[in-house]
C-alpha positions as CSV (number, residue, x, y, z in Angstrom):
1,M,2.7,6.3,31.0
2,K,-0.5,8.1,30.3
3,A,-0.8,11.8,30.0
4,V,-4.4,13.3,30.6
5,I,-5.1,16.7,29.0
6,L,-7.7,18.7,30.0
7,A,-9.6,19.8,26.8
8,G,-13.0,20.8,27.9
9,G,-13.5,24.3,28.6
10,L,-15.1,26.7,27.1
11,G,-12.4,28.9,26.2
12,T,-14.8,32.0,26.2
13,R,-11.8,34.5,26.3
14,M,-10.5,33.4,23.0
15,G,-13.9,35.0,21.7
16,D,-15.2,33.7,18.2
17,A,-12.4,31.3,17.9
18,T,-13.8,28.9,20.1
19,A,-17.6,29.6,19.7
20,A,-17.9,26.0,17.8
21,L,-14.4,24.8,18.6
22,P,-12.7,23.5,21.8
23,K,-9.8,25.8,22.3
24,P,-7.2,23.1,22.1
25,L,-8.2,22.7,18.2
26,V,-7.1,26.4,17.7
27,Q,-4.1,26.2,15.6
28,V,-0.8,27.4,15.7
29,G,1.6,26.8,12.5
30,G,-1.3,25.3,10.8
31,R,-1.8,22.8,13.4
32,P,-3.9,22.5,16.6
33,I,-1.9,23.5,19.9
34,L,-3.3,20.2,21.3
35,W,-1.1,18.5,18.8
36,H,2.0,20.8,19.7
37,I,1.4,19.5,23.2
38,L,1.1,15.6,22.6
39,K,4.0,15.9,20.1
40,G,6.0,17.3,23.3
41,Y,5.2,14.4,25.5
42,Q,5.8,12.1,22.6
43,A,9.5,13.5,22.5
44,H,9.8,12.1,25.8
45,G,8.5,8.8,25.2
46,I,4.8,9.4,26.3
47,S,2.2,8.2,23.5
48,D,-0.7,7.4,25.7
49,F,-3.2,9.9,26.1
50,V,-6.5,10.4,27.6
51,V,-8.4,13.8,26.3
52,C,-11.0,15.4,28.6
53,A,-13.4,16.9,26.5
54,G,-16.3,18.9,26.8
55,H,-17.3,21.9,24.6
56,A,-17.6,20.9,21.1
57,G,-16.0,17.3,22.0
58,H,-17.5,16.0,18.9
59,R,-14.8,18.1,16.9
60,L,-12.0,16.4,19.2
61,C,-13.3,13.3,18.3
62,E,-13.2,14.1,14.6
63,F,-10.0,15.5,14.7
64,F,-8.2,12.3,16.2
65,E,-10.1,10.3,13.7
66,Q,-8.6,12.3,11.1
67,E,-5.3,11.6,12.4
68,R,-5.4,8.3,13.2
69,G,-2.4,6.5,11.7
70,A,-0.6,9.8,11.5
71,E,1.1,9.6,14.5
72,P,2.1,6.9,17.0
73,W,-0.5,7.6,19.4
74,T,-3.1,5.9,21.5
75,V,-5.9,8.4,22.0
76,Q,-9.1,8.2,24.3
77,V,-11.4,11.0,24.5
78,V,-13.4,11.2,27.1
79,D,-17.0,13.2,27.3
80,T,-16.2,14.9,30.6
81,G,-19.3,17.1,31.0
82,L,-19.8,20.7,29.7
83,H,-19.5,22.6,33.0
84,T,-17.4,20.1,35.0
85,A,-14.6,21.7,36.7
86,T,-10.7,20.6,36.4
87,G,-10.8,18.2,39.4
88,G,-14.3,16.8,38.2
89,R,-12.7,16.3,34.9
90,L,-9.8,14.1,36.4
91,R,-12.2,12.4,38.8
92,R,-14.4,11.5,35.8
93,V,-11.3,9.7,34.0
94,R,-9.7,8.1,37.1
95,H,-11.1,4.4,35.8
96,L,-8.8,5.0,32.9
97,L,-5.6,5.3,34.8
98,G,-5.4,2.2,36.9
99,D,-2.7,2.4,39.7
100,E,0.2,4.0,37.6
101,T,1.9,7.4,37.9
102,F,0.3,9.4,35.2
103,C,1.0,13.1,33.3
104,M,-1.5,15.8,33.4
105,T,-1.4,19.4,31.8
106,Y,-3.9,21.8,30.3
107,G,-4.8,21.8,26.6
108,D,-3.7,25.5,25.7
109,A,-0.1,25.9,27.0
110,V,3.0,24.9,25.3
111,A,6.8,24.8,26.9
112,D,10.2,23.0,26.8
113,V,9.4,21.5,30.1
114,D,11.9,18.6,30.3
115,V,9.2,16.0,31.0
116,T,11.6,13.3,31.8
117,A,13.4,15.5,34.4
118,L,10.2,16.6,35.6
119,L,9.7,12.4,36.0
120,S,12.8,12.0,38.0
121,L,12.3,14.8,40.4
122,H,8.7,13.6,40.8
123,R,9.8,10.1,41.6
124,A,12.9,11.4,44.0
125,Q,10.6,13.5,46.1
126,H,8.2,10.8,46.9
127,R,4.9,13.1,46.9
128,L,1.4,12.2,45.6
129,V,1.8,15.5,43.2
130,T,4.4,17.3,41.3
131,V,3.5,20.6,39.6
132,T,5.7,22.6,37.1
133,A,6.2,26.0,38.1
134,V,6.9,28.9,35.8
135,Q,7.6,32.4,36.1
136,P,4.9,34.6,34.0
137,R,5.7,37.7,32.2
138,L,3.7,40.9,32.5
139,H,1.8,42.2,29.3
140,F,2.7,45.7,30.0
141,G,6.1,47.6,30.7
142,V,7.3,48.4,33.9
143,I,8.4,52.0,34.9
144,A,10.9,52.1,38.0
145,F,11.2,55.3,39.9
146,G,14.1,57.0,41.5
147,A,13.8,58.9,45.0
148,D,13.1,62.0,43.4
149,G,9.8,60.6,41.9
150,H,11.4,60.7,38.2
151,P,11.4,57.5,36.2
152,V,14.9,56.1,36.4
153,G,14.2,52.8,34.3
154,F,11.9,50.9,32.0
155,Q,11.6,47.4,31.1
156,E,9.0,45.8,28.3
157,K,7.0,43.1,29.7
158,P,9.4,41.9,32.1
159,R,9.6,38.1,33.7
160,L,8.2,38.2,37.3
161,D,11.2,36.4,38.7
162,D,10.0,36.8,42.3
163,M,6.8,34.6,41.5
164,W,6.0,31.1,40.5
165,V,2.6,30.0,39.0
166,N,0.9,26.8,38.2
167,G,2.5,25.9,34.6
168,G,0.7,23.0,34.6
169,F,2.4,19.6,33.2
170,F,1.8,17.6,36.6
171,V,2.9,14.2,37.3
172,I,0.0,12.6,39.5
173,E,-0.1,9.5,41.6
174,P,-3.8,8.2,41.4
175,A,-4.2,8.3,44.9
176,A,-4.2,12.3,44.8
177,L,-7.5,12.2,43.0
178,D,-9.0,11.2,46.5
179,A,-8.8,14.7,47.4
180,V,-11.7,15.4,44.7
181,T,-14.8,14.7,45.9
182,S,-17.4,16.1,43.0
183,D,-17.7,17.6,39.6
184,E,-17.7,20.9,40.6
185,Q,-14.4,21.1,42.3
186,A,-11.5,22.5,40.8
187,W,-8.1,20.8,40.6
188,E,-6.5,24.2,41.6
189,D,-8.4,24.8,44.8
190,A,-9.0,22.6,47.6
191,P,-7.5,19.5,46.1
192,M,-4.1,21.0,45.5
193,T,-4.7,23.3,48.5
194,G,-5.1,20.3,50.7
195,L,-2.5,18.2,49.3
196,A,0.3,21.1,49.9
197,Q,-1.0,21.4,53.4
198,A,-0.5,17.6,54.0
199,G,3.3,17.7,52.4
200,Q,1.9,15.8,49.3
201,L,2.6,18.7,46.5
202,A,6.4,19.2,44.9
203,A,7.2,21.8,42.6
204,Y,9.6,21.4,39.6
205,R,11.0,24.9,38.8
206,H,11.0,25.3,34.8
207,G,12.8,28.4,33.8
208,G,12.7,27.8,30.0
209,F,9.6,28.7,27.3
210,W,6.2,28.8,28.5
211,Q,3.2,30.3,26.9
212,C,-0.6,29.9,27.9
213,M,-3.0,30.4,24.9
214,D,-5.8,32.1,26.8
215,A,-6.6,35.1,24.7
216,P,-6.2,36.1,20.8
217,R,-3.4,37.7,21.6
218,D,-1.4,34.9,22.9
219,R,-2.5,32.8,19.8
220,D,-1.2,35.6,17.6
221,T,2.3,35.4,19.8
222,L,2.6,31.9,19.5
223,E,2.3,32.1,15.7
224,R,4.9,34.9,15.1
225,I,7.1,32.9,17.3
226,W,6.3,29.4,15.0
227,Q,6.5,31.9,11.8
228,A,10.0,33.1,12.7
229,G,11.5,29.5,13.1
230,D,11.9,30.4,16.8
231,A,9.4,27.9,18.8
232,R,11.4,26.6,21.5
233,W,8.4,24.3,22.6
234,K,9.0,22.2,19.3
235,V,11.3,19.8,21.0
236,W,10.5,16.8,18.6
């Protein structure tokens, strides 16, 4: 089974860290976050990867050339364009996927998702796409007010228990890519909306660790967790 990693975005919210470097190569614990993601899949028996490159894609090629032989991976880095949307990137690598079910995720988030259980759910649901749903945390403390208008509670950066968001870590049947019609289409817009409306979208609820590296503070958070020896995404 193959896993496709979307690694072509500009990563502008990471500031100077991604001026000449793809965001998936920004390091956590001395290794690119992309390395952590691939190691997570490897722990579940998946070691055949297609990396959709764009911004500074040559740096991805250089990284995997340097890593050749260090890990039991087969990696194809594909230039999917500088400004291609996420759906368009998948469309551009479809010819490499054949007719087999494949995994897909973003190159900037780590989690302790049980990929084996995710695949089992996908097969049992018989849908074209299964998305991993996660519960995000606010970046702020939440204040609860009583009937008299005075604060009665405070919780720092709570998890939003009544909200589930797209956490990546998809399982996809190639036929689902028929929903993508152009390079400009984001996978998360019309394609996923249409699949959901057609009853072809399933969700795997993941209540464990998940963290997206969207901005420098997220990278700092992941680094602190790694240095503290509490990296729950380290399942290998």
